[in-house]
C-alpha positions as CSV (number, residue, x, y, z in Angstrom):
1,M,-0.1,0.5,-0.2
2,R,1.2,2.8,-1.2
3,A,1.4,5.9,1.6
4,M,-0.3,9.6,1.2
5,G,1.2,11.9,4.0
6,K,0.7,15.6,4.3
7,Y,0.3,18.6,7.2
8,T,-3.4,18.8,8.9
9,N,-3.9,21.0,11.4
10,I,-4.8,19.5,14.9
11,K,-6.6,20.8,18.6
12,A,-5.5,20.3,22.2
13,A,-8.4,20.4,24.5
14,D,-6.6,23.8,25.8
15,G,-7.9,25.1,23.1
16,H,-4.0,25.4,21.3
17,E,-3.8,24.3,17.3
18,L,-1.1,22.7,16.9
19,Q,0.4,21.6,13.2
20,A,0.7,17.7,12.2
21,W,1.3,15.3,9.9
22,L,-1.1,12.7,8.8
23,A,-0.4,9.5,6.2
24,M,-3.4,7.4,6.0
25,P,-3.1,4.2,3.6
26,T,-4.1,3.4,0.2
27,G,-7.1,0.3,2.0
28,T,-9.4,0.3,4.9
29,P,-6.9,1.7,8.4
30,L,-5.7,-2.0,10.4
31,G,-6.3,1.1,13.0
32,G,-4.4,4.8,13.8
33,L,-0.8,5.7,15.4
34,V,0.6,8.4,16.7
35,V,4.6,9.1,16.0
36,I,5.9,11.2,18.5
37,Q,9.3,13.0,17.4
38,E,12.8,13.6,18.2
39,A,14.5,16.4,19.6
40,F,14.3,17.9,15.9
41,G,10.7,18.5,14.9
42,L,8.3,17.6,12.1
43,S,11.6,17.1,10.5
44,S,11.7,14.7,7.4
45,Y,12.8,11.7,9.2
46,V,9.5,11.3,11.6
47,R,7.3,12.3,8.1
48,S,9.5,9.6,6.5
49,V,8.9,6.8,9.5
50,C,4.5,7.9,9.7
51,D,4.6,7.1,6.1
52,S,6.0,3.7,6.6
53,F,3.6,2.9,9.4
54,A,0.9,4.0,6.9
55,A,1.8,1.5,4.4
56,D,1.7,-1.0,6.6
57,G,-1.8,0.0,6.9
58,Y,-2.5,2.3,9.9
59,A,-3.7,5.9,9.9
60,V,-0.5,7.6,11.5
61,I,-0.5,11.4,12.7
62,A,2.6,12.9,13.4
63,P,1.9,16.3,16.8
64,A,4.0,18.6,15.8
65,L,5.1,19.4,19.7
66,Y,6.9,22.6,19.7
67,D,4.3,24.9,18.2
68,R,3.4,25.7,21.2
69,Q,7.1,27.4,21.1
70,Q,7.7,28.0,17.5
71,R,5.5,27.2,14.7
72,G,6.6,25.1,11.9
73,A,10.0,24.6,14.3
74,A,11.9,20.8,12.0
75,F,15.3,20.8,11.5
76,D,17.2,18.5,9.3
77,G,20.9,17.8,9.9
78,H,22.8,17.9,12.9
79,D,25.3,20.4,12.5
80,P,25.7,22.3,15.9
81,E,23.5,24.9,15.3
82,V,20.9,22.3,14.4
83,I,21.6,20.2,17.7
84,A,21.4,23.5,20.3
85,K,18.2,24.9,18.5
86,G,17.0,21.0,19.3
87,R,18.4,21.0,22.2
88,K,17.1,24.6,23.5
89,L,13.3,23.6,22.1
90,R,13.2,20.1,24.1
91,A,14.3,21.7,27.0
92,G,11.0,24.1,26.2
93,L,8.7,21.2,26.5
94,V,5.9,21.1,29.8
95,W,4.6,17.7,29.9
96,K,1.2,18.9,30.9
97,D,1.5,20.2,27.5
98,V,2.4,17.5,25.3
99,L,0.3,15.1,26.8
100,A,-2.5,17.6,25.5
101,D,-1.4,17.7,22.1
102,V,-0.6,13.8,21.5
103,A,-4.7,13.5,23.0
104,A,-5.2,15.4,20.6
105,A,-3.2,13.6,18.1
106,I,-4.6,10.3,19.1
107,E,-8.5,11.9,18.7
108,G,-7.1,12.4,15.3
109,V,-7.3,9.3,13.8
110,S,-9.2,6.9,17.0
111,Y,-12.6,7.2,14.2
112,T,-10.3,4.3,12.7
113,G,-10.8,2.6,15.9
114,K,-7.6,0.9,18.5
115,V,-5.2,3.5,18.6
116,G,-1.4,2.4,19.4
117,I,1.7,5.4,20.2
118,V,5.7,5.3,18.8
119,G,8.4,8.0,20.3
120,Y,11.7,8.3,19.4
121,C,13.9,10.1,21.7
122,V,12.4,12.5,23.0
123,G,8.9,10.9,21.9
124,G,9.9,7.6,23.5
125,S,10.2,8.7,27.0
126,V,6.2,10.5,25.5
127,A,5.1,7.7,24.8
128,W,6.1,5.8,27.8
129,L,3.9,9.1,29.5
130,A,1.2,8.5,27.0
131,A,1.3,4.5,27.8
132,Q,0.4,5.8,31.6
133,S,-2.2,8.6,31.5
134,L,-4.3,8.4,27.9
135,S,-6.3,5.6,25.5
136,V,-3.8,3.9,23.9
137,A,-4.1,0.4,22.9
138,A,-0.4,-0.3,22.9
139,A,3.1,1.5,23.5
140,V,6.8,1.8,22.1
141,G,9.4,3.8,23.2
142,Y,12.9,4.1,21.6
143,Y,15.9,5.7,23.6
144,G,13.9,7.6,25.7
145,R,15.7,9.3,28.7
146,D,13.0,10.4,30.8
147,I,11.8,7.4,31.4
148,V,13.5,6.2,34.3
149,D,12.8,9.8,36.5
150,H,8.4,8.5,35.4
151,L,8.6,5.0,36.4
152,D,5.0,5.5,38.5
153,P,2.7,5.4,38.1
154,A,2.8,1.7,36.0
155,P,1.4,1.8,32.6
156,K,-2.0,1.1,31.7
157,C,-1.7,-0.8,28.0
158,P,1.2,-3.1,26.6
159,V,4.9,-1.4,26.4
160,M,8.1,-2.6,24.5
161,L,11.4,-0.5,24.6
162,H,14.1,0.2,22.5
163,F,18.0,1.3,23.5
164,G,20.9,1.4,22.6
165,E,23.8,-0.5,24.0
166,R,26.3,2.9,23.6
167,D,23.7,5.9,24.1
168,H,26.4,8.7,25.6
169,L,22.7,10.2,26.7
170,I,21.2,7.4,28.4
171,P,23.3,4.7,31.1
172,L,23.0,1.3,31.1
173,A,22.0,1.4,34.4
174,D,19.1,3.4,33.5
175,V,17.7,0.4,31.1
176,E,18.1,-1.6,34.3
177,R,16.5,0.6,36.6
178,I,13.5,0.2,34.0
179,R,14.2,-3.6,33.3
180,S,14.0,-4.3,37.6
181,E,11.1,-2.1,37.6
182,Y,8.8,-3.7,34.7
183,P,10.3,-6.8,34.0
184,A,7.5,-7.6,32.3
185,I,7.4,-5.4,29.5
186,P,10.2,-6.2,26.6
187,N,12.9,-3.9,27.1
188,Y,15.8,-4.1,23.8
189,V,19.3,-3.1,23.9
190,Y,21.2,-3.1,21.1
191,P,25.1,-2.9,19.8
192,V,24.3,0.7,19.2
193,A,24.0,3.9,19.7
194,H,21.4,7.1,20.7
195,G,19.4,7.5,17.8
196,F,20.0,4.3,16.0
197,D,17.0,4.3,14.0
198,G,17.1,7.9,12.6
199,L,20.5,8.1,12.1
200,R,21.3,5.2,11.0
201,A,25.3,5.3,11.6
202,P,27.7,2.5,9.8
203,G,26.1,-1.1,11.2
204,D,23.3,0.5,13.0
205,E,20.6,-1.6,9.9
206,P,20.6,-4.4,11.6
207,A,19.5,-3.0,15.1
208,A,16.9,-0.7,13.4
209,K,15.1,-3.4,11.5
210,L,14.9,-5.6,14.2
211,A,13.5,-2.8,16.9
212,R,11.0,-2.0,13.7
213,S,10.3,-5.8,13.4
214,R,9.1,-6.4,17.0
215,T,7.3,-2.2,17.1
216,L,5.2,-3.7,14.4
217,E,4.7,-7.5,15.6
218,L,3.1,-5.7,19.0
219,F,0.8,-2.9,17.2
220,R,-0.1,-6.1,15.1
221,K,-1.3,-7.7,18.2
222,Y,-2.7,-5.1,20.4
223,V,-3.9,-2.4,17.7
224,G,-4.6,-4.2,14.2
């Protein structure tokens, strides 16, 4: 199935209107997926992730979480100036507002049936927070640095986590703490660094493919 992605607008419960990337499959959706950005906004990478999951049969939406600070903030490339901009915007995120925006995204695709959520980098942390407090059928977090600081309450839906063994932002001790707190949650560690799904350093491809196949397996089971 060929996915068709486009920009759209959604509105949070507090009245904030934000941009989102919406990708639809050519056939009847199996369900909905919310994709949560990494630190660089609705980048071409995030949009490609949405289109890829739409090609797998899901109605996919990615909310622009930086819109409360800067409309249209999206960065391709990882030079020092871009990294500094991304870090500044990431530091300005307010979890309460983020979850309100995510809830609006969930509502935007809920007409298709069950809705799952998957996030990368800061989005991995957001996916975890959504699993704790929002109506999602399943959640997947890729290298979410903040998860270890938000272990309570327990997630309300099936969760899967992916981490890199050589992640300079997330110590393996944090990964083990999460695993110790929630031994039943699949928590995979790959021989790669941070951002292995998007940055794709040499040798990252096998880990990225395996993590994605596991992610899709979870969504097939719990979303559709």
